[in-house]
N, C-alpha and C positions, 0 to 999 in steps of 0.2 A: 090662616093656619098656620102656625109654626113648629118646628120640633124644640124640645127642650133636653138636654141633654143631664143627668144628675148622675156622676160617679163616686163612686164612693171611694175613700182614699188608699195612695199605695198603689194605685194605677195611672199615674197622670199623662205616661205618655201615650200608650192604649185609649186615653180619654179622649187627648187631643188629636190623635190621629182616627178616630172612629169619629168626633166632630167636623173633623174637617169632611170624610169621606160624607159623611149625611146633610153637609150645611145646617147642623144644630148646634143653636145654641149653647156651649157650655156651663150651666147655672151656680153657682155654688152653695152649699147649706152647711149646714154645722152638724157634727155628730160628736156627742162626747157620752161619759159615765158618769152619773150621780155618786157620791161617795159610799152608796149602797147596791151600786154596781148593777142600778136601772140604766137603762138607754134615755137620754134628750137628746131631741133632733129638733132642726127648726129648718124651713125652706122660707126663706121669705118673697113669695112673688105670686104673682096672682095668673092662673097659665089659660084662663078663658076659653077651654074648647081646645087649646092645645094639646096633642100629642105628648106625654112625658117619657123616657126612654131613661129607663136605670140600669146603670152600668155597673156590674158587682162579680168582684172575682171571688167565688164562693170554695177557695179553697180554709180551711179548718172553718166549715159552715155553722158549727154550733154558736159559733161568738158572733157570727154575723146575722142568723136566721131573724132573731128577733128585731134588729134595725133595719133589715131588708123588709122585713112585712109591711113594719110599722112607716118606714120612708113609702112604701106604694100606698096605702090607706089615706096618708096625708097628702100626698100629690093629688089623690082621686077628690079628697074633700076639698084642694085649692082649683078645682075647677079641670082637673085633666078631662079630656075627652077619652083616652083608652092610656096605659099606662103599661109600658112595655118592658121585659125584663132581657138583657142583655148578660149572659153568664159564661164569659169565654172556655171558662171549665165549670163543668156542672155535676153538685157533688149528690152523695147518696147513691149510685148507679150500683152497683156492687152487689148489693145484698138484692138478688132479684129472684131469689127462692128462699123457701126455709132449707136450711141444709140439716138443723136440727130441731127437732120440737121443740116450740114453745118460741123459736127465735122469731125478732119482728121484722117485718116486710119492710122496711126503711125504705126501699126506694118508691114505694107507693104511696107511702104515707106522705114524705116531702115532696112527692109531687102533689097529691092533692093538696098541701099547703101552698105551694107555689100556683095552683092552676085557680088558688079562691082570691089570690091578691091582683093579679096580673090578667092582661088580656092577650099575651103573646108571648113566646121564648126565643132566644136565636143562643145559639152555642157553638161549641167545636167540637165533631168528635167523640160523642159520650160514649160511653162504656157502654154500648150493646151487644149483650153476652145473649143473655136467652129471649130479650126482649126484641120484636124485628124493628121498633119504630118507638119513637117517646110519645105518639098518640094510644099504644096501649095503656099508659099508666098518666099520662098530662090531659088534662079536656081541654086544653087551649090550646090554638094552632101556635105550632112550631115549626122553623128554619135551621137545619142542620149546615155546618162550612165545614166543608171534607179540606184537611191540612194537607193531603197528600200531593198536589199539585206544586205546593210551595215547598213542600220537603225536596222534592222531586228536582224544584230549581236550585235548590241549594246545594243538593249534591253537584249537578251538574256541574256549578260554578265554584266547586270548591276540592273535588275530589276526580283525580285522573282516569284511573281506571275500577269504578268501584264494586265491588259485589258486598249485597244486600243480605243480611241477616233476619227474620223473623224471629221473634221469641217461643212461639208454639205454632201448632196446626191451627187454631183458631186466625192467627194473622196472615195468613195466606193470601186470604184474597187483596187484603190490604196492602202486603208489602209487594205481592203483584203488579197492583195500581202505580207505585210507586214507581218499582223496577223499570214496567212499560213507561212511564213518563221519563224517564233518566236514559233509558237504554242499556239499562245494566241486569245483569242476571242476580238470579237471589236462591233462598236457600231459607228453609226453614226449622227451627230447632227442635226435640222433644223435651219438654218438660215433666218434672215430677215434682209437685210443690211437697215439701218435709214438715212447713211450718210458716208463720208468717214471713219469715226474713232468711229462712234456708228452701235452697231449691236443687234437684239436681238434672243436670243438664248433658245432653246428647247432641251432637251433631254431625250429620251424615255428608260428604260428597264436598267436604272442605279441598282434598285432594286433588280433586277437578280444577281447581281454581289458582293457580299456582302465580306469587307477584300480585294479587289481587289485593286494592285496598278495602278493609272491609268497614261497611257501615252499619250495627247495629240500630235495629229501629221499635221503637214502640209504643204505643198510643200514650199511657201513663208512667212515668218514672217516680217510684213510691220510695218502697226500701231500697230499689237498685237491686235485689239479690238474682231478680233475673240476669238481669245484665253482666253482674260481676260475673256470674257462671259461664255467662257465653265469653265473656273477655277473659274469663283464664283459660276454655278450649282453645279460642283462637290462638291467644298467646304460645299454648301449649303446642300448636300444629306449626308454629313457627312463623307466622303471618308478622310482618312488623308495624304495619298501619292498622290499628283500629280505632274508630270513631262511635261514638253513640248517639244517636238522635231521638228524639222524643217531643211528642205534643204538649204533653202536661208534665211538666217537673214540679211535682210535689216537693220531692227530697226529703222525705223524713228523717228526722234527727240527723246524721252526719253522712247521709247517703250520696252525696257529692263527693265528698271528699275521697268515699271508703270506694267508688267507682274509678275515680282519678288512681287511686290507691292501687288498685285492682289489676291495671295497665290502660284503661283507656287514655291516649292520645289527646283526646279533646271530646266534649259533651256539649251537645248544642241542643238546646229547645224554641219553641213557639214563645210568643209574650201573650199565651192564655193567663202566665202565672209569673209575675214580676222575678226573676231569678238574673244572678250575675252569667248564666250560660245563653240567655234569650240573645241568637240571632235572627229569627225567623219572623217578621214583622205581619200578623194576622188581621192590622187595623182595617185595613182596605176590604178585604174579605167577609169582614164581620158588619161593615156599614153597606155593602152590597147585599148581602142578605137580607140583614134589615128594610133595608129598602125593597126588597120584595115581600118579605112579610106587610109592611104596613101598605104595598099596593094591593096586597091580597085583600087585607081588613077593609080597604073600602070600597074593594070591589063588592062585599058581602054585602054592603050596607044597601 
């Protein structure tokens, strides 16, 4: 039995790293649109009970959902023993309750769709806010990759005297973990959201760490409104160096340029989503956790 990896376009470097880490053959396949917008795909392989692994960056998930499900179904019909999904960034995790009457609980609907087409899921630091684990909404086995050790390693290698800043109280446990791994003090900001792109920020305790190099850490950088607010506060407090570090760099619109313009000296992300800011490679971590999931699925048989 062999491992076959089918990667969506645009993430070739990550795919190559995961392929090497898994010892999986990276298979070519065709994806295009008909003139009317419908999806055409073709995977000219015979899987003969091999395990098929689909690697898909789920930024802009609405555009990718139909091809993703169609590919999973195609691979299963071509003889795959199991079809697994590696989604370094897992979309549709924010809407975890109904904030207003009548809202769709899209995190659950999305989980139900993926669980119906895949036999297992590997992802990096999903936005688990009100859910304790993916098992609450996904009915398939999953494995999580925690990027905190890799973020800490980058900080150790690139920042001399860091002070870590988390965006809000909910980030405390995560920022504490990164701080412990790189032996750096940390603070968390207080955030009040005023809209999708506007927040009010307060940071207490900065005066206790004069001369430190600030590293603002968040799991997702989307509009970058929170990070811009924190950077402004840090600059106003007189700190000379501010870096922004994120796991998933979504960078909606001009968020990346706006963050640099706000005073960030450097913006660094992992390669869960391809971007010029990618400096932290998670391919080895994703391969390891995928092997763990495959071993667990084998043991269950």
